[in-house]
N, C-alpha and C positions, 0 to 999 in steps of 0.2 A: 905838645898836644898833637895827636894824629890828625890826618886829613878829615876823618869822620869823628867828631867829638863823641865821647862816651860819657854816660851819666848813670849812676846807680841811685835809685830812689827807694828809700825805706818807707814802709806804709803805703806801698803802691796799690794795694787793693782797696784803700779807703777812697772817699769821695774826691778829695783834692789830689791825692796821688794818682788816681785813675785818669783824671782830666789832664794833669800835668804831664804824665808819661805819654799820653796820646798827643798832646800839643808838641812836646819836644821831639817825638818820633816824626811828626809831620814836618818839623823844621830841619830834619836831617840828622838828628842825634841817634846814636845807637843807645837804646835804653835798656838797662837791666833793672827789672822790677823785683825788689826785695820784699817778700811778704811772709807773714806768719800763717796765712790762711792757705787754702788750696789754690793750685795754679789755675789762672784764668787765661794766661797768654803763654806762648812758647818761651818767652824770655823771662818768665817768672822764676825766681830763685827762692826756695823755701828756707827760712832761717829764723831761729829764735834769737832775737837780739840780746836777750839776757845771758846767752851763752858766749862768753868772750872768745873762746877757742874757735867756735864756728864762725863768728864775725871776722876774726883775724884771718882765718883760712880763706873765706869767701872774698874779702876785699884784697888780699894779696894776690889771689888768682885773677880777679877782674881787672886790676890796673886801670881804673877809670880816671877820666880827666876831672870829673865832678862827682860829688855825693850830695844829695838833697835828703835830709833826714826829716821825715814826716810821721814816723811811726809813734804810736802811743797806745797804751792800754786804757780802754774806757770801761768804766763800771756804771752801767745804766742804773738810774735811779738814785745815785749817790751825788752829793754836792759838798761843798766846803764846810757846811754846818755840821756834817756828820763826823768831822775830824777834830 
């Protein structure tokens, strides 16, 4: 691990991801925010996690110490009874 720990967070534009990335940055981590949405921060990296080639390329370039996976697709108005 480097002197400054690095972490990649998928789903970083969501509620938990936003707060977690801010917290870890305040604790001295270098945070890479992986998001499918538009960039909110300079460290945001746009990636479609369903594209295995893009995911592989991004994570091989980042060489992070940690990955926290919070990404999910939400379907508003749907619940388990619909399936």
